[in-house]
mmCIF file of the N, C-alpha and C atoms, coordinates in Angstrom:
data_MODEL
# 
_entry.id   MODEL 
# 
loop_
_atom_site.group_PDB 
_atom_site.id 
_atom_site.type_symbol 
_atom_site.label_atom_id 
_atom_site.label_alt_id 
_atom_site.label_comp_id 
_atom_site.label_asym_id 
_atom_site.label_entity_id 
_atom_site.label_seq_id 
_atom_site.pdbx_PDB_ins_code 
_atom_site.Cartn_x 
_atom_site.Cartn_y 
_atom_site.Cartn_z 
_atom_site.occupancy 
_atom_site.B_iso_or_equiv 
_atom_site.pdbx_formal_charge 
_atom_site.auth_seq_id 
_atom_site.auth_comp_id 
_atom_site.auth_asym_id 
_atom_site.auth_atom_id 
_atom_site.pdbx_PDB_model_num 
ATOM 1   N N  . UNK A 1 1  ? 0.850  -1.174 0.000  1.00 0.00 ? 1  UNK A N  1 
ATOM 2   C CA . UNK A 1 1  ? 0.000  0.000  0.000  1.00 0.00 ? 1  UNK A CA 1 
ATOM 3   C C  . UNK A 1 1  ? 0.894  1.235  0.000  1.00 0.00 ? 1  UNK A C  1 
ATOM 4   N N  . UNK A 1 2  ? 0.535  2.215  -0.792 1.00 0.00 ? 2  UNK A N  1 
ATOM 5   C CA . UNK A 1 2  ? 1.283  3.462  -0.840 1.00 0.00 ? 2  UNK A CA 1 
ATOM 6   C C  . UNK A 1 2  ? 0.313  4.614  -0.605 1.00 0.00 ? 2  UNK A C  1 
ATOM 7   N N  . UNK A 1 3  ? 0.686  5.517  0.296  1.00 0.00 ? 3  UNK A N  1 
ATOM 8   C CA . UNK A 1 3  ? -0.131 6.696  0.572  1.00 0.00 ? 3  UNK A CA 1 
ATOM 9   C C  . UNK A 1 3  ? 0.762  7.932  0.588  1.00 0.00 ? 3  UNK A C  1 
ATOM 10  N N  . UNK A 1 4  ? 0.189  9.067  0.237  1.00 0.00 ? 4  UNK A N  1 
ATOM 11  C CA . UNK A 1 4  ? 0.922  10.331 0.270  1.00 0.00 ? 4  UNK A CA 1 
ATOM 12  C C  . UNK A 1 4  ? 0.587  11.039 1.574  1.00 0.00 ? 4  UNK A C  1 
ATOM 13  N N  . UNK A 1 5  ? 1.589  11.524 2.268  1.00 0.00 ? 5  UNK A N  1 
ATOM 14  C CA . UNK A 1 5  ? 1.415  12.228 3.533  1.00 0.00 ? 5  UNK A CA 1 
ATOM 15  C C  . UNK A 1 5  ? 2.240  13.508 3.523  1.00 0.00 ? 5  UNK A C  1 
ATOM 16  N N  . UNK A 1 6  ? 1.834  14.477 4.320  1.00 0.00 ? 6  UNK A N  1 
ATOM 17  C CA . UNK A 1 6  ? 2.605  15.698 4.531  1.00 0.00 ? 6  UNK A CA 1 
ATOM 18  C C  . UNK A 1 6  ? 3.416  15.565 5.811  1.00 0.00 ? 6  UNK A C  1 
ATOM 19  N N  . UNK A 1 7  ? 4.590  16.178 5.811  1.00 0.00 ? 7  UNK A N  1 
ATOM 20  C CA . UNK A 1 7  ? 5.417  16.224 7.017  1.00 0.00 ? 7  UNK A CA 1 
ATOM 21  C C  . UNK A 1 7  ? 4.907  17.372 7.875  1.00 0.00 ? 7  UNK A C  1 
ATOM 22  N N  . UNK A 1 8  ? 4.764  17.117 9.173  1.00 0.00 ? 8  UNK A N  1 
ATOM 23  C CA . UNK A 1 8  ? 4.322  18.138 10.122 1.00 0.00 ? 8  UNK A CA 1 
ATOM 24  C C  . UNK A 1 8  ? 5.574  18.751 10.758 1.00 0.00 ? 8  UNK A C  1 
ATOM 25  N N  . UNK A 1 9  ? 5.719  20.064 10.660 1.00 0.00 ? 9  UNK A N  1 
ATOM 26  C CA . UNK A 1 9  ? 6.865  20.784 11.211 1.00 0.00 ? 9  UNK A CA 1 
ATOM 27  C C  . UNK A 1 9  ? 6.408  21.560 12.438 1.00 0.00 ? 9  UNK A C  1 
ATOM 28  N N  . UNK A 1 10 ? 7.125  21.385 13.556 1.00 0.00 ? 10 UNK A N  1 
ATOM 29  C CA . UNK A 1 10 ? 6.820  22.116 14.790 1.00 0.00 ? 10 UNK A CA 1 
ATOM 30  C C  . UNK A 1 10 ? 8.105  22.638 15.404 1.00 0.00 ? 10 UNK A C  1 
ATOM 31  N N  . UNK A 1 11 ? 8.006  23.806 16.015 1.00 0.00 ? 11 UNK A N  1 
ATOM 32  C CA . UNK A 1 11 ? 9.151  24.309 16.773 1.00 0.00 ? 11 UNK A CA 1 
ATOM 33  C C  . UNK A 1 11 ? 9.250  23.523 18.068 1.00 0.00 ? 11 UNK A C  1 
ATOM 34  N N  . UNK A 1 12 ? 10.468 23.095 18.395 1.00 0.00 ? 12 UNK A N  1 
ATOM 35  C CA . UNK A 1 12 ? 10.690 22.352 19.631 1.00 0.00 ? 12 UNK A CA 1 
ATOM 36  C C  . UNK A 1 12 ? 10.591 23.307 20.813 1.00 0.00 ? 12 UNK A C  1 
ATOM 37  N N  . UNK A 1 13 ? 10.109 22.807 21.931 1.00 0.00 ? 13 UNK A N  1 
ATOM 38  C CA . UNK A 1 13 ? 9.963  23.645 23.117 1.00 0.00 ? 13 UNK A CA 1 
ATOM 39  C C  . UNK A 1 13 ? 10.968 23.266 24.183 1.00 0.00 ? 13 UNK A C  1 
ATOM 40  N N  . UNK A 1 14 ? 10.702 23.693 25.383 1.00 0.00 ? 14 UNK A N  1 
ATOM 41  C CA . UNK A 1 14 ? 11.560 23.340 26.509 1.00 0.00 ? 14 UNK A CA 1 
ATOM 42  C C  . UNK A 1 14 ? 12.918 23.995 26.413 1.00 0.00 ? 14 UNK A C  1 
ATOM 43  N N  . UNK A 1 15 ? 13.961 23.201 26.640 1.00 0.00 ? 15 UNK A N  1 
ATOM 44  C CA . UNK A 1 15 ? 15.333 23.710 26.653 1.00 0.00 ? 15 UNK A CA 1 
ATOM 45  C C  . UNK A 1 15 ? 16.012 23.617 25.290 1.00 0.00 ? 15 UNK A C  1 
ATOM 46  N N  . UNK A 1 16 ? 15.265 23.317 24.240 1.00 0.00 ? 16 UNK A N  1 
ATOM 47  C CA . UNK A 1 16 ? 15.844 23.208 22.902 1.00 0.00 ? 16 UNK A CA 1 
ATOM 48  C C  . UNK A 1 16 ? 16.298 24.584 22.417 1.00 0.00 ? 16 UNK A C  1 
ATOM 49  N N  . UNK A 1 17 ? 17.228 24.588 21.469 1.00 0.00 ? 17 UNK A N  1 
ATOM 50  C CA . UNK A 1 17 ? 17.688 25.867 20.922 1.00 0.00 ? 17 UNK A CA 1 
ATOM 51  C C  . UNK A 1 17 ? 16.544 26.567 20.192 1.00 0.00 ? 17 UNK A C  1 
ATOM 52  N N  . UNK A 1 18 ? 16.687 27.851 19.962 1.00 0.00 ? 18 UNK A N  1 
ATOM 53  C CA . UNK A 1 18 ? 15.580 28.616 19.386 1.00 0.00 ? 18 UNK A CA 1 
ATOM 54  C C  . UNK A 1 18 ? 15.257 28.203 17.949 1.00 0.00 ? 18 UNK A C  1 
ATOM 55  N N  . UNK A 1 19 ? 16.185 27.557 17.256 1.00 0.00 ? 19 UNK A N  1 
ATOM 56  C CA . UNK A 1 19 ? 15.950 27.123 15.878 1.00 0.00 ? 19 UNK A CA 1 
ATOM 57  C C  . UNK A 1 19 ? 15.605 25.638 15.772 1.00 0.00 ? 19 UNK A C  1 
ATOM 58  N N  . UNK A 1 20 ? 15.482 24.946 16.904 1.00 0.00 ? 20 UNK A N  1 
ATOM 59  C CA . UNK A 1 20 ? 15.219 23.504 16.886 1.00 0.00 ? 20 UNK A CA 1 
ATOM 60  C C  . UNK A 1 20 ? 13.808 23.216 16.370 1.00 0.00 ? 20 UNK A C  1 
ATOM 61  N N  . UNK A 1 21 ? 13.688 22.144 15.605 1.00 0.00 ? 21 UNK A N  1 
ATOM 62  C CA . UNK A 1 21 ? 12.402 21.741 15.032 1.00 0.00 ? 21 UNK A CA 1 
ATOM 63  C C  . UNK A 1 21 ? 12.171 20.256 15.319 1.00 0.00 ? 21 UNK A C  1 
ATOM 64  N N  . UNK A 1 22 ? 10.900 19.863 15.350 1.00 0.00 ? 22 UNK A N  1 
ATOM 65  C CA . UNK A 1 22 ? 10.533 18.451 15.396 1.00 0.00 ? 22 UNK A CA 1 
ATOM 66  C C  . UNK A 1 22 ? 9.712  18.161 14.146 1.00 0.00 ? 22 UNK A C  1 
ATOM 67  N N  . UNK A 1 23 ? 9.761  16.909 13.702 1.00 0.00 ? 23 UNK A N  1 
ATOM 68  C CA . UNK A 1 23 ? 9.097  16.519 12.463 1.00 0.00 ? 23 UNK A CA 1 
ATOM 69  C C  . UNK A 1 23 ? 8.290  15.254 12.709 1.00 0.00 ? 23 UNK A C  1 
ATOM 70  N N  . UNK A 1 24 ? 7.081  15.195 12.152 1.00 0.00 ? 24 UNK A N  1 
ATOM 71  C CA . UNK A 1 24 ? 6.213  14.034 12.340 1.00 0.00 ? 24 UNK A CA 1 
ATOM 72  C C  . UNK A 1 24 ? 5.523  13.703 11.024 1.00 0.00 ? 24 UNK A C  1 
ATOM 73  N N  . UNK A 1 25 ? 5.207  12.425 10.851 1.00 0.00 ? 25 UNK A N  1 
ATOM 74  C CA . UNK A 1 25 ? 4.402  11.962 9.727  1.00 0.00 ? 25 UNK A CA 1 
ATOM 75  C C  . UNK A 1 25 ? 3.368  11.007 10.294 1.00 0.00 ? 25 UNK A C  1 
ATOM 76  N N  . UNK A 1 26 ? 2.097  11.234 9.998  1.00 0.00 ? 26 UNK A N  1 
ATOM 77  C CA . UNK A 1 26 ? 1.044  10.327 10.444 1.00 0.00 ? 26 UNK A CA 1 
ATOM 78  C C  . UNK A 1 26 ? 1.045  9.088  9.562  1.00 0.00 ? 26 UNK A C  1 
ATOM 79  N N  . UNK A 1 27 ? 1.002  7.917  10.191 1.00 0.00 ? 27 UNK A N  1 
ATOM 80  C CA . UNK A 1 27 ? 1.005  6.639  9.481  1.00 0.00 ? 27 UNK A CA 1 
ATOM 81  C C  . UNK A 1 27 ? -0.358 5.994  9.672  1.00 0.00 ? 27 UNK A C  1 
ATOM 82  N N  . UNK A 1 28 ? -0.986 5.511  8.590  1.00 0.00 ? 28 UNK A N  1 
ATOM 83  C CA . UNK A 1 28 ? -2.302 4.891  8.713  1.00 0.00 ? 28 UNK A CA 1 
ATOM 84  C C  . UNK A 1 28 ? -2.303 3.702  9.677  1.00 0.00 ? 28 UNK A C  1 
ATOM 85  N N  . UNK A 1 29 ? -3.415 3.538  10.394 1.00 0.00 ? 29 UNK A N  1 
ATOM 86  C CA . UNK A 1 29 ? -3.547 2.465  11.385 1.00 0.00 ? 29 UNK A CA 1 
ATOM 87  C C  . UNK A 1 29 ? -3.316 1.094  10.764 1.00 0.00 ? 29 UNK A C  1 
ATOM 88  N N  . UNK A 1 30 ? -3.796 0.870  9.542  1.00 0.00 ? 30 UNK A N  1 
ATOM 89  C CA . UNK A 1 30 ? -3.600 -0.431 8.893  1.00 0.00 ? 30 UNK A CA 1 
ATOM 90  C C  . UNK A 1 30 ? -2.118 -0.759 8.722  1.00 0.00 ? 30 UNK A C  1 
ATOM 91  N N  . UNK A 1 31 ? -1.300 0.249  8.441  1.00 0.00 ? 31 UNK A N  1 
ATOM 92  C CA . UNK A 1 31 ? 0.138  0.023  8.289  1.00 0.00 ? 31 UNK A CA 1 
ATOM 93  C C  . UNK A 1 31 ? 0.778  -0.325 9.630  1.00 0.00 ? 31 UNK A C  1 
ATOM 94  N N  . UNK A 1 32 ? 0.381  0.371  10.685 1.00 0.00 ? 32 UNK A N  1 
ATOM 95  C CA . UNK A 1 32 ? 0.925  0.093  12.019 1.00 0.00 ? 32 UNK A CA 1 
ATOM 96  C C  . UNK A 1 32 ? 0.531  -1.310 12.463 1.00 0.00 ? 32 UNK A C  1 
ATOM 97  N N  . UNK A 1 33 ? -0.730 -1.674 12.246 1.00 0.00 ? 33 UNK A N  1 
ATOM 98  C CA . UNK A 1 33 ? -1.188 -3.026 12.592 1.00 0.00 ? 33 UNK A CA 1 
ATOM 99  C C  . UNK A 1 33 ? -0.437 -4.066 11.782 1.00 0.00 ? 33 UNK A C  1 
ATOM 100 N N  . UNK A 1 34 ? -0.170 -3.774 10.509 1.00 0.00 ? 34 UNK A N  1 
ATOM 101 C CA . UNK A 1 34 ? 0.578  -4.688 9.653  1.00 0.00 ? 34 UNK A CA 1 
ATOM 102 C C  . UNK A 1 34 ? 2.005  -4.909 10.129 1.00 0.00 ? 34 UNK A C  1 
ATOM 103 N N  . UNK A 1 35 ? 2.589  -3.896 10.766 1.00 0.00 ? 35 UNK A N  1 
ATOM 104 C CA . UNK A 1 35 ? 3.931  -4.039 11.346 1.00 0.00 ? 35 UNK A CA 1 
ATOM 105 C C  . UNK A 1 35 ? 3.916  -4.950 12.569 1.00 0.00 ? 35 UNK A C  1 
ATOM 106 N N  . UNK A 1 36 ? 2.766  -5.041 13.206 1.00 0.00 ? 36 UNK A N  1 
ATOM 107 C CA . UNK A 1 36 ? 2.674  -5.809 14.445 1.00 0.00 ? 36 UNK A CA 1 
ATOM 108 C C  . UNK A 1 36 ? 2.965  -4.967 15.671 1.00 0.00 ? 36 UNK A C  1 
ATOM 109 N N  . UNK A 1 37 ? 2.981  -3.649 15.522 1.00 0.00 ? 37 UNK A N  1 
ATOM 110 C CA . UNK A 1 37 ? 3.228  -2.769 16.665 1.00 0.00 ? 37 UNK A CA 1 
ATOM 111 C C  . UNK A 1 37 ? 1.964  -2.666 17.513 1.00 0.00 ? 37 UNK A C  1 
ATOM 112 N N  . UNK A 1 38 ? 2.149  -2.670 18.826 1.00 0.00 ? 38 UNK A N  1 
ATOM 113 C CA . UNK A 1 38 ? 1.045  -2.522 19.771 1.00 0.00 ? 38 UNK A CA 1 
ATOM 114 C C  . UNK A 1 38 ? 1.423  -1.459 20.793 1.00 0.00 ? 38 UNK A C  1 
ATOM 115 N N  . UNK A 1 39 ? 0.480  -1.073 21.641 1.00 0.00 ? 39 UNK A N  1 
ATOM 116 C CA . UNK A 1 39 ? 0.791  -0.093 22.691 1.00 0.00 ? 39 UNK A CA 1 
ATOM 117 C C  . UNK A 1 39 ? 1.843  -0.632 23.648 1.00 0.00 ? 39 UNK A C  1 
ATOM 118 N N  . UNK A 1 40 ? 1.855  -1.939 23.870 1.00 0.00 ? 40 UNK A N  1 
ATOM 119 C CA . UNK A 1 40 ? 2.820  -2.547 24.787 1.00 0.00 ? 40 UNK A CA 1 
ATOM 120 C C  . UNK A 1 40 ? 4.164  -2.812 24.105 1.00 0.00 ? 40 UNK A C  1 
ATOM 121 N N  . UNK A 1 41 ? 4.155  -3.085 22.802 1.00 0.00 ? 41 UNK A N  1 
ATOM 122 C CA . UNK A 1 41 ? 5.371  -3.422 22.051 1.00 0.00 ? 41 UNK A CA 1 
ATOM 123 C C  . UNK A 1 41 ? 5.431  -2.516 20.826 1.00 0.00 ? 41 UNK A C  1 
ATOM 124 N N  . UNK A 1 42 ? 5.915  -1.297 21.022 1.00 0.00 ? 42 UNK A N  1 
ATOM 125 C CA . UNK A 1 42 ? 5.848  -0.284 19.970 1.00 0.00 ? 42 UNK A CA 1 
ATOM 126 C C  . UNK A 1 42 ? 7.194  0.064  19.352 1.00 0.00 ? 42 UNK A C  1 
ATOM 127 N N  . UNK A 1 43 ? 8.216  -0.697 19.653 1.00 0.00 ? 43 UNK A N  1 
ATOM 128 C CA . UNK A 1 43 ? 9.558  -0.416 19.158 1.00 0.00 ? 43 UNK A CA 1 
ATOM 129 C C  . UNK A 1 43 ? 9.687  -0.768 17.669 1.00 0.00 ? 43 UNK A C  1 
ATOM 130 N N  . UNK A 1 44 ? 10.216 0.183  16.892 1.00 0.00 ? 44 UNK A N  1 
ATOM 131 C CA . UNK A 1 44 ? 10.449 -0.035 15.467 1.00 0.00 ? 44 UNK A CA 1 
ATOM 132 C C  . UNK A 1 44 ? 11.869 0.389  15.112 1.00 0.00 ? 44 UNK A C  1 
ATOM 133 N N  . UNK A 1 45 ? 12.325 -0.054 13.955 1.00 0.00 ? 45 UNK A N  1 
ATOM 134 C CA . UNK A 1 45 ? 13.641 0.309  13.432 1.00 0.00 ? 45 UNK A CA 1 
ATOM 135 C C  . UNK A 1 45 ? 13.423 1.216  12.222 1.00 0.00 ? 45 UNK A C  1 
ATOM 136 N N  . UNK A 1 46 ? 14.061 2.390  12.213 1.00 0.00 ? 46 UNK A N  1 
ATOM 137 C CA . UNK A 1 46 ? 14.028 3.288  11.062 1.00 0.00 ? 46 UNK A CA 1 
ATOM 138 C C  . UNK A 1 46 ? 15.353 3.180  10.333 1.00 0.00 ? 46 UNK A C  1 
ATOM 139 N N  . UNK A 1 47 ? 15.293 3.077  9.001  1.00 0.00 ? 47 UNK A N  1 
ATOM 140 C CA . UNK A 1 47 ? 16.497 2.997  8.186  1.00 0.00 ? 47 UNK A CA 1 
ATOM 141 C C  . UNK A 1 47 ? 16.388 4.048  7.086  1.00 0.00 ? 47 UNK A C  1 
ATOM 142 N N  . UNK A 1 48 ? 17.439 4.827  6.896  1.00 0.00 ? 48 UNK A N  1 
ATOM 143 C CA . UNK A 1 48 ? 17.461 5.841  5.844  1.00 0.00 ? 48 UNK A CA 1 
ATOM 144 C C  . UNK A 1 48 ? 18.590 5.508  4.885  1.00 0.00 ? 48 UNK A C  1 
ATOM 145 N N  . UNK A 1 49 ? 18.269 5.392  3.590  1.00 0.00 ? 49 UNK A N  1 
ATOM 146 C CA . UNK A 1 49 ? 19.277 5.062  2.584  1.00 0.00 ? 49 UNK A CA 1 
ATOM 147 C C  . UNK A 1 49 ? 18.905 5.730  1.263  1.00 0.00 ? 49 UNK A C  1 
ATOM 148 N N  . UNK A 1 50 ? 19.739 6.635  0.801  1.00 0.00 ? 50 UNK A N  1 
ATOM 149 C CA . UNK A 1 50 ? 19.532 7.309  -0.488 1.00 0.00 ? 50 UNK A CA 1 
ATOM 150 C C  . UNK A 1 50 ? 18.141 7.911  -0.648 1.00 0.00 ? 50 UNK A C  1 
ATOM 151 N N  . UNK A 1 51 ? 17.646 8.610  0.355  1.00 0.00 ? 51 UNK A N  1 
ATOM 152 C CA . UNK A 1 51 ? 16.358 9.278  0.267  1.00 0.00 ? 51 UNK A CA 1 
ATOM 153 C C  . UNK A 1 51 ? 15.160 8.395  0.524  1.00 0.00 ? 51 UNK A C  1 
ATOM 154 N N  . UNK A 1 52 ? 15.383 7.146  0.940  1.00 0.00 ? 52 UNK A N  1 
ATOM 155 C CA . UNK A 1 52 ? 14.287 6.219  1.230  1.00 0.00 ? 52 UNK A CA 1 
ATOM 156 C C  . UNK A 1 52 ? 14.306 5.873  2.714  1.00 0.00 ? 52 UNK A C  1 
ATOM 157 N N  . UNK A 1 53 ? 13.176 6.094  3.394  1.00 0.00 ? 53 UNK A N  1 
ATOM 158 C CA . UNK A 1 53 ? 13.034 5.737  4.805  1.00 0.00 ? 53 UNK A CA 1 
ATOM 159 C C  . UNK A 1 53 ? 12.241 4.443  4.879  1.00 0.00 ? 53 UNK A C  1 
ATOM 160 N N  . UNK A 1 54 ? 12.801 3.454  5.577  1.00 0.00 ? 54 UNK A N  1 
ATOM 161 C CA . UNK A 1 54 ? 12.139 2.168  5.762  1.00 0.00 ? 54 UNK A CA 1 
ATOM 162 C C  . UNK A 1 54 ? 11.838 1.995  7.242  1.00 0.00 ? 54 UNK A C  1 
ATOM 163 N N  . UNK A 1 55 ? 10.625 1.543  7.566  1.00 0.00 ? 55 UNK A N  1 
ATOM 164 C CA . UNK A 1 55 ? 10.229 1.283  8.949  1.00 0.00 ? 55 UNK A CA 1 
ATOM 165 C C  . UNK A 1 55 ? 9.975  -0.207 9.086  1.00 0.00 ? 55 UNK A C  1 
ATOM 166 N N  . UNK A 1 56 ? 10.654 -0.841 10.053 1.00 0.00 ? 56 UNK A N  1 
ATOM 167 C CA . UNK A 1 56 ? 10.480 -2.266 10.321 1.00 0.00 ? 56 UNK A CA 1 
ATOM 168 C C  . UNK A 1 56 ? 10.197 -2.462 11.797 1.00 0.00 ? 56 UNK A C  1 
ATOM 169 N N  . UNK A 1 57 ? 9.467  -3.498 12.114 1.00 0.00 ? 57 UNK A N  1 
ATOM 170 C CA . UNK A 1 57 ? 9.216  -3.857 13.514 1.00 0.00 ? 57 UNK A CA 1 
ATOM 171 C C  . UNK A 1 57 ? 10.523 -4.318 14.129 1.00 0.00 ? 57 UNK A C  1 
ATOM 172 N N  . UNK A 1 58 ? 10.827 -3.819 15.308 1.00 0.00 ? 58 UNK A N  1 
ATOM 173 C CA . UNK A 1 58 ? 12.020 -4.236 16.032 1.00 0.00 ? 58 UNK A CA 1 
ATOM 174 C C  . UNK A 1 58 ? 11.850 -5.676 16.500 1.00 0.00 ? 58 UNK A C  1 
ATOM 175 N N  . UNK A 1 59 ? 12.904 -6.491 16.393 1.00 0.00 ? 59 UNK A N  1 
ATOM 176 C CA . UNK A 1 59 ? 12.795 -7.876 16.874 1.00 0.00 ? 59 UNK A CA 1 
ATOM 177 C C  . UNK A 1 59 ? 12.476 -7.924 18.368 1.00 0.00 ? 59 UNK A C  1 
ATOM 178 N N  . UNK A 1 60 ? 11.798 -8.981 18.772 1.00 0.00 ? 60 UNK A N  1 
ATOM 179 C CA . UNK A 1 60 ? 11.477 -9.172 20.198 1.00 0.00 ? 60 UNK A CA 1 
ATOM 180 C C  . UNK A 1 60 ? 12.767 -9.174 21.004 1.00 0.00 ? 60 UNK A C  1 
ATOM 181 N N  . UNK A 1 61 ? 12.726 -8.605 22.202 1.00 0.00 ? 61 UNK A N  1 
ATOM 182 C CA . UNK A 1 61 ? 13.930 -8.552 23.050 1.00 0.00 ? 61 UNK A CA 1 
ATOM 183 C C  . UNK A 1 61 ? 13.805 -9.475 24.218 1.00 0.00 ? 61 UNK A C  1 
# 
């Protein structure tokens, strides 16, 4: 499944520098369920290679 999403840009708060930003992308629930992520086991691995971000479920620990 492929979906188009916008990146959400926010200024970081707290003790962050004045130019610090945070970035978020909303992922559809079906994709999260397909990864096998749950509220109790939500760890994932992010990989960035040549402009491609891959998200994989982290192996059980």
